[in-house]
BAVEX-743119 format. One record per residue (C-alpha): residue in three letters; x, y, z. Coordinates in Angstrom, 1 decimal. Example, Ala and Ser with C-alpha at 12.3 -4.5 7.8 and 13.67 -1.06 7.14 Angstrom:
2
[atom "Ala" [12.3 -4.5 7.8]]
[atom "Ser" [13.7 -1.1 7.1]]
END
This chain:
400
[atom "Met" [87.2 213.9 -0.5]]
[atom "Arg" [90.9 213.3 -1.1]]
[atom "Ser" [91.7 209.7 -1.9]]
[atom "Ser" [94.7 209.5 0.4]]
[atom "Tyr" [95.4 211.5 3.6]]
[atom "Leu" [96.5 211.4 7.2]]
[atom "Phe" [94.3 212.4 10.1]]
[atom "Thr" [95.1 212.6 13.8]]
[atom "Ser" [93.1 212.6 17.1]]
[atom "Glu" [94.2 212.7 20.7]]
[atom "Ser" [92.8 211.5 24.0]]
[atom "Val" [93.7 212.0 27.7]]
[atom "Ser" [93.4 209.7 30.6]]
[atom "Glu" [91.1 210.0 33.7]]
[atom "Gly" [94.2 211.2 35.6]]
[atom "His" [94.9 214.1 33.3]]
[atom "Pro" [94.4 217.3 35.4]]
[atom "Asp" [91.6 218.7 33.1]]
[atom "Lys" [89.9 215.3 33.2]]
[atom "Val" [90.2 215.2 37.0]]
[atom "Ala" [88.3 218.5 37.0]]
[atom "Asp" [85.7 217.2 34.6]]
[atom "Gln" [85.1 214.1 36.7]]
[atom "Ile" [84.8 216.1 39.9]]
[atom "Ser" [82.3 218.5 38.3]]
[atom "Asp" [80.2 215.6 37.0]]
[atom "Ala" [80.3 213.9 40.3]]
[atom "Ile" [78.7 217.0 41.8]]
[atom "Val" [76.1 217.0 39.0]]
[atom "Asp" [75.3 213.4 39.9]]
[atom "Leu" [75.2 214.2 43.6]]
[atom "Phe" [72.6 216.9 43.2]]
[atom "Leu" [70.5 215.0 40.6]]
[atom "Ser" [70.4 212.1 43.0]]
[atom "Lys" [68.7 214.5 45.6]]
[atom "Asp" [66.5 216.4 43.1]]
[atom "Pro" [66.0 215.3 39.5]]
[atom "Glu" [65.1 219.0 38.6]]
[atom "Ala" [68.3 220.4 40.2]]
[atom "Arg" [70.1 223.1 38.3]]
[atom "Ile" [73.9 222.8 38.4]]
[atom "Ala" [76.7 224.7 36.7]]
[atom "Cys" [79.8 223.5 38.5]]
[atom "Glu" [83.4 224.4 37.6]]
[atom "Thr" [86.4 222.8 39.1]]
[atom "Leu" [90.0 223.9 39.4]]
[atom "Thr" [92.7 221.5 40.4]]
[atom "Thr" [96.4 222.2 41.2]]
[atom "Thr" [99.0 221.0 43.6]]
[atom "Gln" [97.1 219.7 46.7]]
[atom "Leu" [94.1 221.8 46.0]]
[atom "Val" [90.6 221.4 44.5]]
[atom "Val" [88.3 224.5 44.2]]
[atom "Leu" [84.6 224.4 43.2]]
[atom "Ala" [82.8 227.4 41.8]]
[atom "Gly" [79.5 227.9 40.1]]
[atom "Glu" [75.7 228.1 40.6]]
[atom "Ile" [73.2 225.6 41.9]]
[atom "Arg" [69.6 225.2 42.8]]
[atom "Cys" [68.6 221.9 44.5]]
[atom "His" [65.6 221.3 46.7]]
[atom "Gly" [66.5 219.9 50.1]]
[atom "Val" [70.2 220.7 49.6]]
[atom "Tyr" [70.6 224.4 48.8]]
[atom "Glu" [67.5 226.7 49.0]]
[atom "Asn" [67.1 230.4 49.8]]
[atom "Gly" [70.9 230.9 50.1]]
[atom "Glu" [71.3 228.2 52.8]]
[atom "Trp" [72.9 224.8 52.8]]
[atom "Ala" [71.0 221.9 54.3]]
[atom "Pro" [72.8 220.3 57.4]]
[atom "Gly" [75.6 218.0 56.2]]
[atom "Ala" [75.3 219.1 52.6]]
[atom "Gln" [78.7 220.7 52.3]]
[atom "Glu" [80.4 217.8 54.1]]
[atom "Glu" [78.8 215.4 51.5]]
[atom "Ile" [80.1 217.6 48.7]]
[atom "Glu" [83.6 217.4 50.0]]
[atom "Arg" [83.3 213.7 50.6]]
[atom "Thr" [82.2 213.2 46.9]]
[atom "Val" [85.2 215.2 45.7]]
[atom "Arg" [87.7 213.2 47.7]]
[atom "Glu" [86.1 209.9 46.7]]
[atom "Thr" [86.4 210.9 43.0]]
[atom "Val" [90.1 211.7 43.4]]
[atom "Lys" [90.6 208.4 45.2]]
[atom "Arg" [88.9 206.4 42.6]]
[atom "Ile" [91.1 207.9 39.9]]
[atom "Gly" [94.1 206.8 41.9]]
[atom "Tyr" [95.8 209.9 43.2]]
[atom "Glu" [97.8 209.2 46.4]]
[atom "Gln" [100.9 211.2 45.6]]
[atom "Glu" [102.7 213.8 47.6]]
[atom "Gly" [101.7 216.6 45.2]]
[atom "Phe" [98.0 215.5 45.0]]
[atom "His" [96.4 213.1 47.5]]
[atom "Trp" [92.7 212.5 47.9]]
[atom "Glu" [93.0 212.4 51.7]]
[atom "Thr" [95.3 215.4 52.4]]
[atom "Leu" [94.4 217.9 49.6]]
[atom "Arg" [92.9 221.3 50.5]]
[atom "Phe" [89.3 221.8 49.4]]
[atom "Glu" [87.2 225.0 48.8]]
[atom "Asn" [83.5 225.1 48.0]]
[atom "Asn" [82.4 228.3 46.3]]
[atom "Leu" [79.1 227.1 44.9]]
[atom "His" [76.2 229.5 45.4]]
[atom "Gly" [72.6 230.0 44.3]]
[atom "Gln" [71.6 230.3 40.6]]
[atom "Ser" [70.7 233.7 39.2]]
[atom "Val" [67.0 234.4 39.6]]
[atom "Asp" [67.1 236.1 36.1]]
[atom "Ile" [68.4 233.0 34.5]]
[atom "Ala" [66.0 230.8 36.4]]
[atom "Ala" [63.0 232.9 35.4]]
[atom "Gly" [63.9 232.6 31.7]]
[atom "Val" [64.4 228.9 31.8]]
[atom "Asp" [61.7 227.7 34.2]]
[atom "Glu" [58.3 226.4 32.9]]
[atom "Ser" [55.4 228.6 34.0]]
[atom "Gly" [51.8 229.1 32.9]]
[atom "Asn" [51.7 228.7 29.2]]
[atom "Lys" [55.4 229.1 28.8]]
[atom "Asp" [57.4 226.0 28.1]]
[atom "Glu" [60.8 225.4 29.7]]
[atom "Gly" [63.4 227.4 27.8]]
[atom "Ala" [67.0 226.6 26.9]]
[atom "Gly" [69.5 227.4 29.7]]
[atom "Asp" [71.6 229.4 27.3]]
[atom "Gln" [72.0 230.4 23.7]]
[atom "Gly" [74.4 228.3 21.6]]
[atom "Ile" [75.1 225.9 18.7]]
[atom "Met" [75.6 222.2 19.2]]
[atom "Phe" [76.8 219.5 16.8]]
[atom "Gly" [76.4 215.8 16.6]]
[atom "Tyr" [78.4 213.4 14.3]]
[atom "Ala" [78.6 209.8 13.3]]
[atom "Thr" [80.7 207.9 10.8]]
[atom "Asp" [80.8 204.2 9.9]]
[atom "Glu" [84.6 204.0 10.4]]
[atom "Thr" [84.2 201.9 13.6]]
[atom "Pro" [81.4 199.7 15.0]]
[atom "Asp" [80.6 202.5 17.6]]
[atom "Leu" [80.2 204.9 14.7]]
[atom "Leu" [83.0 207.1 16.0]]
[atom "Pro" [86.1 208.4 14.1]]
[atom "Ala" [88.7 205.7 14.1]]
[atom "Thr" [91.5 208.1 15.2]]
[atom "Leu" [89.7 209.0 18.4]]
[atom "Tyr" [88.3 205.6 19.0]]
[atom "Tyr" [91.8 204.0 19.2]]
[atom "Ser" [93.2 207.0 21.2]]
[atom "His" [90.5 206.3 23.8]]
[atom "Arg" [91.0 202.5 23.8]]
[atom "Ile" [94.8 202.8 24.3]]
[atom "Leu" [94.3 204.9 27.5]]
[atom "Glu" [91.5 202.8 28.8]]
[atom "Arg" [93.7 199.8 28.6]]
[atom "Leu" [96.5 201.6 30.4]]
[atom "Ala" [94.0 202.6 33.1]]
[atom "Ala" [92.6 199.1 33.4]]
[atom "Asp" [96.1 197.6 33.8]]
[atom "Arg" [97.0 200.2 36.4]]
[atom "His" [93.8 199.6 38.5]]
[atom "Ser" [94.1 195.8 38.3]]
[atom "Gly" [97.8 195.8 39.3]]
[atom "Ala" [98.9 194.4 36.0]]
[atom "Ala" [101.0 197.5 35.4]]
[atom "Pro" [101.9 198.8 38.9]]
[atom "Phe" [104.6 201.2 37.4]]
[atom "Leu" [101.9 203.3 35.8]]
[atom "Glu" [100.5 206.5 37.5]]
[atom "Pro" [97.1 208.1 36.6]]
[atom "Asp" [98.2 210.9 34.1]]
[atom "Ala" [98.5 209.9 30.5]]
[atom "Lys" [97.9 211.2 26.9]]
[atom "Ser" [97.7 209.4 23.5]]
[atom "Gln" [97.7 210.5 19.9]]
[atom "Val" [96.9 208.4 16.9]]
[atom "Thr" [97.6 209.3 13.3]]
[atom "Leu" [95.9 207.1 10.7]]
[atom "Gln" [96.4 206.7 6.9]]
[atom "Tyr" [93.1 207.0 5.0]]
[atom "Glu" [92.6 205.5 1.5]]
[atom "Asn" [89.3 206.5 -0.2]]
[atom "Gly" [87.9 207.7 3.1]]
[atom "Ile" [88.7 204.4 4.9]]
[atom "Pro" [91.4 204.1 7.7]]
[atom "Val" [93.9 201.4 6.7]]
[atom "Arg" [96.9 201.7 9.0]]
[atom "Ala" [98.5 203.8 11.7]]
[atom "Ser" [101.3 206.0 10.5]]
[atom "Ala" [102.3 207.4 13.9]]
[atom "Ile" [101.3 206.9 17.6]]
[atom "Val" [102.3 209.0 20.6]]
[atom "Val" [101.8 207.8 24.2]]
[atom "Ser" [102.9 209.8 27.2]]
[atom "Thr" [102.2 208.2 30.6]]
[atom "Gln" [103.1 209.1 34.1]]
[atom "His" [105.2 206.4 35.9]]
[atom "Thr" [106.7 205.5 39.2]]
[atom "Ala" [110.2 206.7 40.1]]
[atom "Asp" [111.8 203.3 39.6]]
[atom "Leu" [111.3 203.7 35.8]]
[atom "Ser" [113.3 207.0 35.7]]
[atom "Asn" [116.4 205.4 34.1]]
[atom "Asp" [117.2 203.9 30.7]]
[atom "Glu" [116.3 200.4 31.7]]
[atom "Gly" [113.0 201.6 33.2]]
[atom "Gln" [112.1 203.6 30.1]]
[atom "Ala" [112.9 200.6 27.9]]
[atom "Lys" [110.5 198.5 30.0]]
[atom "Leu" [107.8 201.2 29.7]]
[atom "Arg" [108.2 201.3 25.9]]
[atom "Asp" [108.0 197.6 25.6]]
[atom "Tyr" [104.8 197.6 27.7]]
[atom "Val" [103.2 200.3 25.6]]
[atom "Lys" [104.1 198.6 22.3]]
[atom "Ala" [102.4 195.4 23.6]]
[atom "Val" [99.3 197.4 24.4]]
[atom "Leu" [99.3 199.0 21.0]]
[atom "Ala" [99.7 195.7 19.2]]
[atom "Asp" [96.7 194.4 21.3]]
[atom "Val" [94.4 197.4 20.8]]
[atom "Leu" [95.0 198.2 17.1]]
[atom "Pro" [93.7 196.0 14.3]]
[atom "Ala" [96.2 193.4 13.0]]
[atom "Gly" [98.8 194.9 10.7]]
[atom "Trp" [98.1 198.5 11.7]]
[atom "Leu" [101.1 199.0 14.0]]
[atom "Pro" [103.5 201.5 12.5]]
[atom "Gly" [107.3 201.0 12.4]]
[atom "Glu" [109.5 201.5 15.5]]
[atom "Glu" [110.5 205.0 14.4]]
[atom "Ala" [106.9 206.1 14.4]]
[atom "Ile" [106.0 205.0 17.9]]
[atom "Phe" [106.8 207.7 20.5]]
[atom "Val" [106.6 206.8 24.2]]
[atom "Asn" [107.3 209.6 26.6]]
[atom "Pro" [109.3 211.5 24.0]]
[atom "Thr" [110.5 214.1 26.4]]
[atom "Gly" [111.9 211.4 28.8]]
[atom "Asn" [110.9 210.8 32.4]]
[atom "Phe" [107.3 211.6 33.4]]
[atom "Glu" [107.2 211.3 37.2]]
[atom "Ile" [105.4 214.5 38.2]]
[atom "Gly" [102.0 214.6 36.6]]
[atom "Gly" [98.3 215.2 37.3]]
[atom "Pro" [97.3 218.5 39.0]]
[atom "Asp" [100.7 218.6 40.6]]
[atom "Gly" [102.3 218.9 37.2]]
[atom "Asp" [99.8 221.1 35.5]]
[atom "Ala" [96.6 222.9 36.7]]
[atom "Gly" [93.3 221.4 35.6]]
[atom "Leu" [90.0 223.1 34.7]]
[atom "Thr" [86.6 221.8 33.8]]
[atom "Gly" [85.8 221.9 30.1]]
[atom "Arg" [89.2 222.2 28.5]]
[atom "Lys" [89.1 218.9 26.6]]
[atom "Ile" [86.0 219.4 24.5]]
[atom "Ile" [87.5 217.9 21.4]]
[atom "Val" [88.6 214.8 23.3]]
[atom "Asp" [85.0 214.7 24.7]]
[atom "Thr" [83.4 214.7 21.2]]
[atom "Tyr" [84.9 213.7 17.9]]
[atom "Gly" [88.6 214.2 18.0]]
[atom "Gly" [88.5 217.1 15.5]]
[atom "Ala" [86.7 215.1 12.8]]
[atom "Ala" [83.5 217.2 13.2]]
[atom "Pro" [82.7 220.8 14.3]]
[atom "His" [82.2 221.7 17.9]]
[atom "Gly" [79.8 224.3 19.1]]
[atom "Gly" [82.2 225.5 21.8]]
[atom "Gly" [80.3 224.6 25.0]]
[atom "Ala" [81.7 222.1 27.4]]
[atom "Phe" [79.5 219.3 28.8]]
[atom "Ser" [80.8 218.4 32.3]]
[atom "Gly" [79.5 220.2 35.3]]
[atom "Lys" [76.2 221.0 33.7]]
[atom "Asp" [72.7 219.7 34.4]]
[atom "Pro" [70.7 218.6 31.3]]
[atom "Thr" [68.6 221.8 31.1]]
[atom "Lys" [71.8 223.3 29.6]]
[atom "Val" [71.6 222.6 25.9]]
[atom "Asp" [75.4 222.7 25.7]]
[atom "Arg" [75.1 219.2 27.1]]
[atom "Ser" [71.6 217.8 26.2]]
[atom "Ala" [71.4 219.2 22.7]]
[atom "Ala" [74.9 217.9 21.9]]
[atom "Tyr" [73.8 214.5 23.1]]
[atom "Val" [70.6 214.4 21.1]]
[atom "Ser" [72.5 215.7 18.0]]
[atom "Arg" [74.8 212.7 18.4]]
[atom "Tyr" [71.8 210.4 18.9]]
[atom "Leu" [70.1 211.6 15.7]]
[atom "Ala" [73.3 211.5 13.6]]
[atom "Lys" [74.2 208.0 14.9]]
[atom "Asn" [70.7 206.7 14.0]]
[atom "Val" [71.0 208.1 10.5]]
[atom "Val" [74.2 206.3 9.9]]
[atom "Ala" [73.1 203.1 11.7]]
[atom "Ala" [70.0 203.1 9.4]]
[atom "Gly" [72.3 203.0 6.4]]
[atom "Leu" [71.1 206.3 5.1]]
[atom "Ala" [74.6 207.8 4.9]]
[atom "Lys" [78.2 206.8 5.8]]
[atom "Arg" [78.7 210.1 7.6]]
[atom "Cys" [76.3 212.6 9.2]]
[atom "Thr" [76.7 215.9 10.9]]
[atom "Ile" [73.8 217.6 12.7]]
[atom "Gln" [73.7 221.1 14.1]]
[atom "Leu" [71.1 222.6 16.5]]
[atom "Ser" [70.9 226.1 17.7]]
[atom "Tyr" [69.0 227.7 20.7]]
[atom "Ala" [68.2 231.0 22.4]]
[atom "Ile" [68.2 231.4 26.1]]
[atom "Gly" [64.7 231.0 27.6]]
[atom "Val" [63.2 229.8 24.2]]
[atom "Ala" [62.0 226.2 24.1]]
[atom "Glu" [62.1 225.3 20.3]]
[atom "Pro" [65.5 225.2 18.5]]
[atom "Leu" [66.1 228.1 16.1]]
[atom "Ser" [67.6 225.8 13.5]]
[atom "Leu" [68.3 222.2 12.5]]
[atom "Tyr" [70.9 221.5 9.9]]
[atom "Val" [71.9 218.1 8.4]]
[atom "Asp" [75.1 217.4 6.4]]
[atom "Leu" [75.6 214.0 4.9]]
[atom "His" [78.9 214.9 3.3]]
[atom "Gly" [78.0 213.4 -0.1]]
[atom "Thr" [77.7 209.9 1.4]]
[atom "Glu" [73.9 209.5 1.4]]
[atom "Thr" [72.3 206.4 -0.1]]
[atom "Asn" [69.0 205.4 -1.6]]
[atom "Gly" [68.2 208.9 -2.7]]
[atom "Val" [67.9 210.3 0.8]]
[atom "Ala" [68.5 214.0 1.0]]
[atom "Ala" [69.6 216.1 4.0]]
[atom "Ser" [66.4 218.2 3.6]]
[atom "Asp" [64.4 215.0 4.0]]
[atom "Leu" [66.1 214.4 7.3]]
[atom "Glu" [65.6 218.0 8.4]]
[atom "Arg" [61.9 217.5 7.9]]
[atom "Val" [61.6 214.0 9.5]]
[atom "Leu" [64.0 214.1 12.5]]
[atom "Pro" [61.9 216.7 14.6]]
[atom "Thr" [58.9 214.4 14.2]]
[atom "Leu" [60.8 211.6 15.9]]
[atom "Val" [62.2 213.5 18.9]]
[atom "Lys" [60.9 216.7 20.4]]
[atom "Leu" [63.9 218.9 20.3]]
[atom "Thr" [63.0 221.3 23.2]]
[atom "Pro" [65.2 221.0 26.3]]
[atom "Lys" [62.4 219.2 28.2]]
[atom "Gly" [61.6 217.0 25.2]]
[atom "Ile" [65.3 215.9 24.9]]
[atom "Arg" [65.6 215.2 28.6]]
[atom "Thr" [62.4 213.2 28.6]]
[atom "His" [63.3 211.1 25.5]]
[atom "Leu" [66.8 210.3 26.6]]
[atom "Gly" [66.1 210.1 30.3]]
[atom "Leu" [68.7 212.7 31.3]]
[atom "Asn" [67.4 213.9 34.7]]
[atom "Lys" [69.3 211.1 36.5]]
[atom "Pro" [72.7 210.8 38.1]]
[atom "Ile" [74.4 209.3 35.0]]
[atom "Tyr" [77.1 211.7 34.2]]
[atom "Gly" [80.2 210.6 36.1]]
[atom "Ala" [80.9 207.9 33.6]]
[atom "Thr" [80.9 210.4 30.7]]
[atom "Ala" [83.7 212.5 32.1]]
[atom "Ala" [86.7 210.4 30.8]]
[atom "Tyr" [87.3 208.6 27.5]]
[atom "Gly" [84.6 210.5 25.6]]
[atom "His" [80.9 211.2 25.9]]
[atom "Phe" [80.3 209.4 22.6]]
[atom "Gly" [81.1 206.0 21.1]]
[atom "Arg" [80.2 204.3 24.4]]
[atom "Lys" [77.9 201.3 25.0]]
[atom "Ala" [74.4 202.3 26.2]]
[atom "Glu" [73.8 200.6 29.6]]
[atom "Gly" [70.5 201.1 31.2]]
[atom "Asp" [70.1 204.8 31.8]]
[atom "Arg" [73.7 205.6 30.9]]
[atom "Phe" [74.7 206.7 27.4]]
[atom "Ser" [71.1 206.6 26.2]]
[atom "Trp" [72.1 208.9 23.3]]
[atom "Glu" [74.2 206.0 21.9]]
[atom "Lys" [71.1 203.9 21.3]]
[atom "Thr" [70.0 203.2 17.7]]
[atom "Asp" [66.4 202.7 18.5]]
[atom "Leu" [65.2 205.2 15.8]]
[atom "Val" [66.5 203.2 12.9]]
[atom "Asp" [63.2 201.5 12.0]]
[atom "Arg" [61.1 204.7 12.5]]
[atom "Leu" [63.6 206.6 10.3]]
[atom "Lys" [63.3 204.1 7.5]]
[atom "Gln" [59.6 204.1 7.7]]
[atom "Ala" [59.3 207.9 7.7]]
[atom "Leu" [61.5 208.2 4.6]]
END
């Protein structure tokens, strides 16, 4: 590893058009799982000016069966969509939770896919698709998340909290952040550049208003970043293109699954390519990525390495993973080898789709909270973010 280098990650707020789409898709996942824990959902969302469109495949007992919707089901779906947009805070002329047009194009799941995935006879439940999934952990932050992404998320969470509380009434929902950190011997030591672009009310669209916004953002940065990390004035960029009044889906169309690097590790680790939001946990794009993070985090939390990357791969309709790969990036301790972990980890968690769902408790309506500010590096609370627990640490140490 180079002794000195710069690395950058970005994040986007809950009001970013792609994140609006992710949150709507996961709200639909939660809705169906609340009705049927074994529901199958693949929900894609498009957002644009005054329009939300759903598309995808579902199977949900009591809600959608034999090609028919249960009475009131479509109305509940629309209500869920509008409530999600309202919670985010969109009450603008170009995108308003109450007046936007809504289309529901969800339909039944393919019987061919269902037959390959369903448990039957002596056949275990198979993966919902082929694919590769990665998990990663690093000791750069207490949450074992890359510091560049960690602070990118925290900046935008603070802006959103101030907007919702009324502490910053001039903020609107759409925002982006980007944090570049200086690393010395693999350790982040300071920020070298920070970019924050945030939608704002019309009264800030002048020189005085932009100065007020810049002062506010600088105060947030000083509060969020560690002491002494704030870069010089010339390296802090706030709305570098100028006014940012038109934002959200009115400014740019949004689609589910377009912010997968924001959702995971900010580019500090590989990504298998599959998005998470809008998918029930039989889809290994989601569940296997979660368990990969869970395993990698426990390896680092156990002090077995400073960094850990884990890859899993699956074939559609096949229960057991085709491969498990561990990379400790040369940071392993106490003589632990990646091959030791490849042997031990499958004995601690059954890595079939059903085994993952059972171990992490994924067949529950827990996904709405994941769809903004990252799926990882979050505090495990009850059933939510179970993949962030470090409850394998003692068993790992004993097994090794």
